[in-house]
N, C-alpha and C positions, 0 to 999 in steps of 0.2 A: 552401502545401500541405505542404511539408516539415515544418513545425512540427506539423501535424496528425498526420502519420505518426509523428513522434517521440513524441507524446503517446500514440498508439495502441500503439506498441511498449513504452513505459514502463508503460502500463496493463496490458498483457499480462504483463509481467515482475512487476509488483506483485501482480497477481491470482494468478499461479502461485506466488509466495512465500506469499501469504496462504492459498492452498489448503493448503499444507503445515502451516500453523499452525492454521487453522480446521477442517480435516477434510472440508469439502465445498465444492463450487464455489458452491452457493447461499449458504452462510454467508460465504464469502469476498466475494462480490458485495455482500451486505448490509453487511458490515463496510466495504468499500471506499467505498460510497456514503453510509453513514449514521452510522458510529461516530466521534464526536469523539475525537481523540487528545490527551489532556492533555499529553503530552510535546511535542506540536507546537502548543501554544496552542489546543487544542480544534478544530483543523482536521481535516477528514476526509482520508482517503487520496486521494480524488478531487481535493480542493482542492490537496493537496501535489503531486500529479502535474501538475496544471494550471499550477502556479507553478514547475515545474522542480526540485522537491525529491525526485525519485524515488530518487536514490542514498541520501539520508538515510533515506528510508522503507524501502528495501531493507535497509540496515544494521540498522535497528530490527527488522524482521521476522526477519532472520537471528539476532539476539540472542534473540528470543522462541523461535525454533525450537531454539536451543541450550540453552534453559532459563533464560534470564535472568529474574529476578523483580524487578520494579520497581514 
């Protein structure tokens, strides 16, 4: 059960960061579930969170928020 709550916590953190980049909660959720990320071997954010890569994903989102163009 602890693993599930950790995933839920990480999901919330990633969605909050994605909201700042995407501009709306609906767009952030769509991105989280559906957008393959080339920089992460075309995995979605949801897949990355499930495999314990939330910190990498949060760093990526912070770089986008800061204006990184890649």
